[in-house]
C-alpha positions as CSV (number, residue, x, y, z in Angstrom):
1,M,48.1,-14.0,50.8
2,T,47.2,-12.3,47.7
3,A,49.7,-9.7,46.5
4,F,48.1,-6.3,45.6
5,S,49.1,-4.1,42.6
6,Y,49.0,-0.4,42.3
7,Q,47.6,1.2,39.2
8,L,49.9,4.2,38.7
9,Y,47.2,5.9,37.1
10,S,45.6,6.9,40.2
11,S,48.6,9.3,41.0
12,R,49.2,11.0,37.6
13,N,48.1,14.1,39.3
14,F,50.9,13.8,41.8
15,P,54.4,13.7,40.5
16,P,57.1,13.3,40.1
17,M,56.6,9.4,39.4
18,S,59.8,8.6,41.6
19,S,57.9,10.0,44.9
20,T,55.2,7.7,44.1
21,L,57.1,5.1,43.9
22,R,59.2,5.6,47.1
23,M,55.5,6.4,48.8
24,L,54.3,3.2,47.8
25,A,57.2,1.1,48.8
26,D,57.3,2.6,52.0
27,L,53.5,1.9,52.4
28,G,54.0,-1.9,51.5
29,Y,53.2,-2.6,48.0
30,T,55.5,-4.9,45.9
31,Q,53.8,-4.3,42.4
32,V,52.6,-1.7,40.5
33,E,50.7,-1.4,37.3
34,G,52.1,1.1,34.4
35,F,49.9,3.3,32.1
36,G,50.3,4.7,28.5
37,G,51.5,8.2,29.9
38,L,54.7,6.7,31.4
39,F,56.4,5.1,28.2
40,E,56.0,8.2,25.8
41,T,59.9,8.6,25.5
42,A,62.7,6.4,25.9
43,E,64.0,8.5,29.0
44,A,60.7,8.0,30.6
45,V,60.8,4.5,30.3
46,Q,64.6,4.7,32.0
47,G,63.8,6.9,34.7
48,L,60.7,4.6,35.5
49,K,63.0,1.6,34.9
50,A,65.3,3.0,37.7
51,G,62.9,4.1,40.1
52,L,61.5,0.3,40.3
53,S,65.2,-0.7,40.8
54,E,65.6,1.8,43.7
55,T,62.2,1.0,45.5
56,G,62.3,-2.9,44.6
57,L,59.0,-2.7,43.2
58,S,57.9,-4.8,40.2
59,M,55.6,-4.1,37.1
60,P,54.1,-7.4,35.8
61,T,51.3,-5.6,34.1
62,A,50.6,-2.3,32.1
63,H,48.6,-0.6,29.8
64,M,49.4,0.2,26.7
65,S,47.3,2.2,23.9
66,L,46.1,0.3,20.7
67,G,47.8,2.9,18.8
68,L,51.5,1.5,20.2
69,V,50.8,-1.9,20.2
70,Q,49.2,-1.8,16.5
71,D,51.9,0.7,15.2
72,E,54.9,0.3,17.1
73,P,54.6,-3.5,18.4
74,A,58.6,-4.0,18.5
75,R,58.6,-0.6,20.9
76,A,55.9,-1.9,23.1
77,I,57.8,-5.1,23.4
78,E,60.9,-3.5,24.1
79,I,59.5,-1.6,26.8
80,A,57.4,-4.2,28.4
81,R,60.8,-6.3,28.5
82,S,62.8,-3.5,30.0
83,L,60.2,-3.2,32.8
84,G,59.8,-6.8,33.4
85,M,56.2,-7.0,32.3
86,A,54.3,-10.6,32.1
87,A,51.2,-9.0,30.3
88,V,49.9,-5.9,28.5
89,F,46.4,-4.7,28.3
90,V,44.9,-2.4,26.0
91,P,42.6,-0.4,28.2
92,H,40.1,2.0,26.0
93,T,38.7,3.0,22.4
94,T,37.3,6.5,22.0
95,D,34.9,4.9,19.4
96,Q,32.3,3.6,21.7
97,D,29.0,3.7,19.4
98,R,29.2,0.8,17.6
99,D,27.0,-2.3,16.7
100,A,27.3,-5.7,17.0
101,S,29.6,-6.5,13.5
102,G,31.5,-3.2,14.6
103,W,32.5,-4.8,18.1
104,S,33.3,-8.3,16.5
105,A,35.5,-6.2,14.0
106,F,37.1,-4.1,17.0
107,G,37.7,-7.6,18.5
108,R,39.5,-9.2,15.6
109,E,41.5,-5.8,15.3
110,I,42.6,-6.1,18.9
111,A,43.6,-9.7,18.7
112,E,45.6,-9.4,15.5
113,A,47.6,-6.5,17.2
114,G,48.3,-8.5,20.1
115,K,49.5,-11.2,18.3
116,P,53.5,-9.7,17.9
117,L,53.5,-9.5,21.6
118,Q,52.3,-12.7,22.3
119,D,54.8,-14.2,20.2
120,A,57.3,-12.6,22.5
121,G,56.1,-14.4,25.5
122,L,53.9,-11.8,26.5
123,K,50.3,-12.3,27.8
124,F,47.7,-9.8,25.9
125,G,44.0,-8.8,26.7
126,W,41.6,-5.9,27.0
127,H,40.7,-3.9,30.1
128,N,36.7,-2.6,30.3
129,H,35.2,0.2,31.0
130,D,31.3,0.6,31.3
131,F,30.3,1.0,27.5
132,E,31.1,-3.2,27.0
133,F,28.1,-3.8,28.6
134,N,25.9,-1.7,26.7
135,D,22.5,-3.4,25.2
136,L,23.0,-4.1,21.4
137,G,19.5,-5.5,21.4
138,G,20.6,-9.1,21.4
139,E,22.3,-11.5,23.9
140,D,25.7,-10.4,23.2
141,R,27.2,-7.4,24.8
142,P,30.5,-5.4,23.5
143,L,32.6,-7.4,25.7
144,D,31.4,-10.9,24.2
145,L,32.1,-9.7,21.1
146,I,35.6,-8.4,21.9
147,L,36.7,-11.6,23.5
148,S,35.1,-13.9,20.7
149,A,37.5,-12.8,18.7
150,S,40.1,-15.2,20.0
151,D,40.5,-17.5,22.6
152,D,44.0,-16.0,23.6
153,L,42.5,-12.5,24.0
154,L,42.5,-12.5,28.4
155,L,40.6,-9.9,30.3
156,E,41.4,-7.4,33.2
157,L,38.3,-6.9,34.6
158,D,37.2,-3.5,35.8
159,V,34.7,-4.7,38.3
160,A,33.8,-1.2,39.5
161,W,32.9,-0.1,35.8
162,V,30.8,-3.4,35.6
163,E,28.8,-2.0,38.6
164,V,28.4,1.4,37.3
165,S,27.1,-0.3,33.8
166,G,24.1,-1.5,36.0
167,Q,25.3,-5.2,35.2
168,D,26.4,-8.0,38.2
169,P,30.0,-8.3,38.4
170,L,29.9,-11.6,39.9
171,K,28.0,-12.8,36.6
172,W,30.6,-11.4,34.6
173,I,33.4,-12.9,36.8
174,S,31.9,-16.2,36.1
175,K,31.4,-16.0,32.8
176,Y,34.9,-15.4,32.0
177,A,36.7,-16.9,34.9
178,E,38.9,-18.9,32.7
179,R,39.8,-15.7,30.6
180,L,40.5,-13.5,33.5
181,L,44.2,-12.6,34.1
182,A,44.0,-9.5,36.4
183,A,41.2,-7.4,38.2
184,H,41.0,-3.6,38.9
185,V,39.8,-3.5,42.6
186,K,38.0,0.1,43.4
187,D,35.2,1.1,44.7
188,I,31.9,3.3,44.2
189,A,31.3,6.1,46.7
190,P,27.6,6.3,48.0
191,E,25.4,8.6,46.2
192,G,26.4,12.2,46.3
193,K,29.5,11.2,48.2
194,C,33.1,12.0,46.8
195,V,31.9,14.4,44.4
196,D,35.3,16.1,44.2
197,E,36.5,12.6,43.3
198,D,34.2,11.8,40.5
199,G,32.5,9.7,42.5
200,W,34.8,7.1,43.5
201,A,36.0,6.0,46.7
202,D,38.8,4.5,48.5
203,V,38.8,0.7,48.3
204,G,36.5,-0.6,51.6
205,H,34.8,2.4,51.7
206,G,32.6,2.6,49.2
207,T,29.6,0.7,48.3
208,M,31.2,-2.5,46.3
209,D,30.7,-5.9,48.2
210,W,34.6,-6.6,47.9
211,K,34.5,-9.6,50.3
212,A,31.8,-11.4,48.0
213,I,33.7,-10.1,45.1
214,M,37.2,-11.1,46.1
215,A,35.8,-14.5,47.0
216,A,34.7,-14.9,43.2
217,L,37.9,-13.8,41.9
218,K,39.9,-15.9,43.7
219,N,38.2,-18.8,42.2
220,T,39.3,-17.5,38.7
221,S,42.4,-17.5,36.9
222,A,43.0,-14.3,37.6
223,E,46.7,-13.5,39.1
224,Y,46.8,-9.8,39.6
225,F,44.8,-7.7,41.7
226,V,45.2,-3.9,40.7
227,L,43.9,-1.1,43.4
228,E,42.6,1.9,41.3
229,H,41.2,5.2,41.9
230,D,40.2,7.3,39.1
231,N,40.6,10.8,40.5
232,P,42.0,10.8,44.2
233,S,42.2,13.9,46.1
234,N,45.1,12.5,48.3
235,D,46.8,9.8,46.3
236,R,48.8,8.6,49.7
237,R,45.8,8.3,51.4
238,F,43.7,6.3,48.8
239,A,47.0,3.8,48.7
240,E,46.9,3.6,52.5
241,R,43.8,3.0,53.4
242,S,42.9,0.5,49.9
243,L,46.0,-1.6,50.8
244,A,44.8,-1.8,54.5
245,A,41.5,-2.6,53.3
246,A,42.4,-5.3,50.8
247,K,44.6,-7.2,53.1
248,T,41.4,-7.9,54.9
249,L,39.7,-9.7,51.9
């Protein structure tokens, strides 16, 4: 059976994190994915480590900012090792207005930043949003140009953001089947619904065809499947309903 993880960013507005970890363990989760805000201080990392130990949860993957990976690789590696991570993904950039050459250069920058982590035995990659699928006037999209920088640069595909961009998720899952290490499993609400949750839905309660998508993902190299909601009004509801739906996929 597929083991589903939980992106802790989904619960960022529902502190404390210790209570979130206990809730997730009680609901039946065994894995979580960290995000950059959890790693700001050594004390925060130690508290997170204690919470994982107390609940029996593991953190095989996490998001870290490009700044941390690039400027403080030793600290990034220390955090990853302390929390038992196998992989780190850089999740975002604020500079989204680039031409093809700019995206190619950005891909080389990410790949270079990740080398110390890879040398330390960690897997390293990029996590997309929707802007990586912008039309640049040629055949390649930004995601193609980012990943072309290095064959060792892996991908955590946020499938719902692919859908938001107007692209076909199945096409991109197939295209990068051998580069996929993880996927974000989240859902989009029907038009006009869940406005207070930025238009996102609990997994299995939106418009995404997750049965077909999961069938495609299981034929790739993806190892981690992470449930996420960018702005739930009730994180326990999201966590519980999404895990129940995911188990049927």
